[in-house]
N, C-alpha and C positions, 0 to 999 in steps of 0.2 A: 486269799484266793481259795475259793471253795471248788471242789471237784466232785462230781457225782460218781456213784459206783460204776455206772456205765462208761463214763469218760475214763475212769481209772482203768477199766478193763481194756478199752481201746488203746490207752497209752502202753499198757503192759504187752499187748499183743502185736502192735505195729511199731516197728523200729523208727520209722519216719515221724510218726506222731509223737513218739517218746522224745526224739531229738528236738522237735519243735517245742514241746512242752518244757523241756529242760532249758532251752534257750530263753523261753518266756520267764521262767523262774529266775534265771541269771539276771535278766534285765530288771526284774522287779526287786530282787532281794540281794543282789551282789553287795551293794554298799552297806546295807544294814548288817549283813552277815560278817563282812570284813570288820566293821566297827565292833561288833560283839566279840569277834575273835581277838581283836586288838586289846580289849579290856582284860582278857585272860593272859595272852602271851606277851603283851607290851613290846612287840617288835613288828613293825609294819610289813616287811617281807614275809615273815613267818605267818602273820595274819592273812596275807594274800594266799600263801601256800595252803593254809587251813581252809580258806574259802574255796579254793579250787578242789580240794579234797572233799569238801562237803557236797559240792555239786556232782562230782564224780560218783560219790557214794549214793547220792540221790538217783543218779542215772542207773547205776547197777543194781540198786535195791528198791526201786520204786514199788515193786510188787509187795514189799513188806509194809508199805504205808497202809494202815488199817482204816483210815478215813474217820477215825473217832475224834480227831482234832483237826485244826486247820493245817494246811501245808506249811504255813509260816511257823507254826508251833513245832512241827516235825523237823523243819530245817534248823530251827534254833536249838532243838534238843541234840541233833546231830552235831551242830557246831560246838556246843558246850562239851559234848563227849570227846570230840576231836581235840579241842583245846586242852582238856584235862589229860588226854593221852600225851600230848606234846609236853605238857608241864611235868608229867611223870618221867618222860625221857630226858628232859633237859632241865637243869637248874639255872634259872635266870637270876643274875646279879644286878645287871643294869636295868633300871626302870626308865623306859622311854616315855616321853610325853606325847599326849595328843597335840597336834599342831592346830592352831586356830584355822577354821576353814576360811576360804577366800571371802565369803560374804561378811563374816565378822571382821576380817582384816580391812575390807573396804569401808565399813562403818567406822572403825577405829581411825583409819587414815584421814577421815574428814574432820577429825577433832584436833585440838591443840596437841603439840608433841608431848606435853606432860600427861595428857589424857591417854595417849597411846601407850606410854610407858606404864602408867598405872593400870590400864586395862589388861595389858599383856602380863603384868606381874600378877594381877588378881586371877586371870585365866590360868596361868601356870600354877598358882597356889591351889585353885579349885581342882585342876586336873591331878596334881600331885596328891591332894587330899582324897579324891575319889579312888585313885589307883593304889593308895596305901591302905585302904580299907581291907579287912579280911574278905576273902572271895565270896562267902555267903551273903555278905552285905553289899559288896560291890556289884554283884550280878543283879540283884533286885533293884538297886539304885539306877544302874545303867538301863535296864529294861524299862523301868517305869518312867524315868525322866528323859533319857536320850532316845529311846525307841517308842516312847509314849504307849507302852503296853498297859492293858488293864490288869488289875490284880489277879483276876481269874485266869487270864492268859499266862501270866508269869507262873502261876500255880501249876498249870498244865505243862509248860516248858520245863520247869524244874522238878516236876513230879513231887511237889510238896503241897501241904494243905494251905488253903486260902489264909487262915489265921496265922500260919507260919510266915507267909509272905508279908502280911500286915505287920507282924512283929519285927521281922527283919528290916522292913522299910523304916519303921519308927526308930529302931535302934541304929540303923545305918545313918539316918538323918541326924540323929543326936551325935554320933561319932564324927560325922562329916562336919557338922557345925563346930565342934570342938577343934578338930584338926585344922579347919579353914581359918578360924579365928586365931589360932596359934600361929599359923603360917603367915598371916598378913600383919602380924604385930611388928 
């Protein structure tokens, strides 16, 4: 979502316009922000809490948005920072899994029971493999494959060079391949 400098000024100056704008952001980005938060905190209720905090921060600090990147990039940056704050505060021992979404489950259910078990096992192995990656690899893998972000966007969100993103993606893929193959043996 792109916003012009004039629209940004209107948002900052008019409380009603600001509320409408934030509601629009929530509708558009709530799910992806929550998923991103979950990749860090590995706890669904905490990911929801972080998501709410992200939008509250956006509401209270929209005037700090410099409009030198997309609003999505800015929201992702806030999300990552909030998650890192949470991880500093709490040490998580339990790794919680992504749950297959309903669309995947419906497709699986149309197959033979053996296929269901196999697909669920492979999904769980892949999820565990992704979540077990070091954060710097996990975040680029998630953003690139789950959020379908371009390398340049990831570079902006993480405030790192494009070549660093490429390197982390490559190394992350290799690590993921090894972990996944080991998990399904």
